[in-house]
N, C-alpha and C positions, 0 to 999 in steps of 0.2 A: 756362146762363150768364145770371145776372139782371142784372148790373152789365158793364160794358165798361172795365176797370182798362187806363189808360194810363200811358205811362211818359215820363219827361222825353226820351229820346231820339225820341219818336213826333212829335213837334211839330216842323211845319216853319216855323211864324210863331204869333205870339202867338192863342190859342185856335182854332188850327187843327191836326190831328193827323193823319197818316197811316200806316194800317196796311196790312200785307200779311202775315199770319200764321193761325194757329188762329182769333184773334178774328175777322178778316174772314170766313174761313171761316163760322163761326158766324151771322155777322150775315146773310150772304147765303142760306145754306141753311138753317139753324134760323128765325132771326127774319123772314127772306124781305124784309129793308129794300129800299125803291126809295129812289131821289135824294128828298128832303124828309122823311123820316119821323124821328121824334125817338127817340133811344135813352137810357137811363138809363147814365151814364158817372160814373166816379171817377177822382182821380189818386190813384196808390200813396201812402200814407203822406198823403194830402191830402182834399180837399173833396169831396162829390159832387152833381152835376147831370146836367146832359142836355144832348146834344150834335144835332145836325141832320146827316142822312148830303147832303153836298153834291156827292159827284163818286164814281162808281164805274167803276173801270178793270180788267176782269179782275177777279182777285181782290183789288185794292188799292183800299181804301175811304179818301176825304177825308173829315173831321169838322170841324164847326163847334161849338165848345163855348159855353157858357153858363154860365163858371165866372170869369168876372172875372178878379181880381187875385188867387185861391186857386190860380194854376200855379207858384208859387214854390216851390220845393224846402223853404222851412223855413216851411211853414205850421204855423201852431199850432192843431192840430184841436180844444183845450181852449179856445180863444175863443169866444164868442158867434158865434152863425149871422149870415151874412151878411143886413143889413136891405133893402141896396138891389135885391137880386136874389133874387127867389123862386126861383129854379131852383137856389139853393145851400144846402146843409145840410151838418151833421157826419156822419160814419160814426156807427154804431150805438156805445153804451158799451160798453166792454169788461167782462168778466166780473173782479170784484174774487179774482182765483187766481192762485197759481202751481201750474201741475199737474207732477208729477213722477211719471212712468211707467217702469218696469222695461222696459227694452229689449225690445219686441215681435218676433214673427216676420216676415222683412222682407217677406211679401206680406201684411202685416197695417200696415204703415209707412204706405204711401200713404192707405189709408181713415182711418187714426187722424189723421195730419197734416189732411186734408180738413175733417173732422169739427170738429177740436179750433178750426179757422180758421173754419168756419162759426157754430160757436155763441159766437164772442166771445175765446177764451182767448187771451192775448197772451204769457203766458210758459210753453214747454214745456221741460222738463226729464227727457230720455231717461236712465235710469240702469241700471249695470249690477247684476246680483244673481247669486246661485250657481246659479238656475236660468236665467239666461239663455247661450245657447251664446256661445262666444268668434267663432263663424262669423258670427253676426249682425252683428257690429261691423265686419265687412269688406263688408257690402252698399255698392254703389254708391248705393243710395237714400239715405244718409246724407251725400253730397256735396251741398255747399252749394245747387248750382244745383237737384238734383232735390227737396232738401227744398222752397226757394221756389216749385217748380212745382208741387207738391202744395199748398202753403199758398194760392198765387193760386188754383187751382181752388176751395178752399174759402171763400176772399173774395169770388169770384163770386157762390157759390152764396148766401152770407149777404147780401149787398150791403154790403158792407165793404171798407174800404180800406186799413187799418194791417196793417203785416203782422209776425205772432208773431214773438217771438226764441226761436230754438231752439238750447238748449244740450246737449253730450253730456259725461255723465258716466262715465267709463271706472271708475271707482274707487268700489265702495261705501263702504267704511271711511273713507277721507277725510272723504267729502262727508256721509255721517251725523254725523260726529264734529266737524266744522268748518264747514260751511256749513249744514246744516238747522237746528241750535239756533238760529243767528243768525236763519232764515226764521221759525221758530216763537214768535220773540219778538217780532215785530211782525204776526203775524199767528194765526189759528186752525188748528192743526196736524193733519189729520185722515189717517188710515191707513185705508184701505177694505181690510177684512179679513173673509174669510168666518166665521171663528170668534169673530167680535167679538159682544159682547151688545149694545153700545148702538146704536139705530136712527139713520140718516143722519138730521143734522139738515134743516129745511127754512127756506126763507125766509130765509138768511142774507144780512147785508148787508157784512157786516166782511171785511178781506181773509183769505182761506183759502189754507192750504198743503196741497193734496190728494195724496196719493201713492196709487198702482195698482201692485200687483204683477204679476208672470209669472204665465203660464199655470202653472198648479199650485201659485201663490200664494208669498209670500217664508217662508224657512224659520225655523224659530224663534227663532235665534240673529239674523237680521235682524229681525224683529219686536221683538226685545225692544230692538236698539239705535235704530230707530225712535221706537219709546214713550219711551226714554230721551232722546232730542232733544227730546220736546215734542210727540209725536202722539197725538193719542187714537184708538184702534180704533173702526171703526163698521163696520155692516151693512146692507146692502139687504134680508137677509132668508136664509132655507136654500136658496134656489136660487143655485148656481156660475153666474156670468154670466162669456162670454168677454172679452177686454180690450176688445174695439172694441164689446161691447154694453154692457160695465160703466161706459163713461166719457161717453157721452150718459144712462146712466139715472142716474150719478150726480150732473152736472150740472143736468140736471134735476130733482131731487128737490132739491138744495140752492138753484139758484138762480132 
């Protein structure tokens, strides 16, 4: 946990927060913090700064934050950094990316969500396809609270506070016919497909819509529909990667 993320309901008064959950357990047992120690903290969807441990009562910790006015829920993280407090700064810039992933096996969802959040992906779409088993959509890991739990773990790792948006698209054809063309009109549409000939581009700066298929890849019909919507096929080479490996490889190559 490289960043302690705080929520509005953690605050007992302005600039003072009290926590008593896995975060406090991590502070005590991993950071081994004592009263007076300084920690990196951030407000969910807000600014990043520091906090001083002011009180430890069993598993309960009270923190005094050095974030000044950035505690408001309507923080504009696109504004300039606070110049009166050297301890406050904006979270890292997000990737200019909409990431569309054929829904993976449930046991891989946790890792993929964490990886995406850590690497700065803010718009994630899980898409149905022919090779996605229907049972995958029934997993409790797709419940809103479970998704947020994994995203928070990723944000903590990457020292970020901006929670990604996750959308579930259970119908392939309506999505690629109605939604995907609009996305590709305002971004560079890419389909990661092992049988493509075009190498993955690098040093991309424009907004990109990247689609990654399921284990076994999209079937030919799906590839055709995605390309008709405005996506160009790209490849990382001859090796076939698992989805959870392909995602960081592609993001590292692209951005």
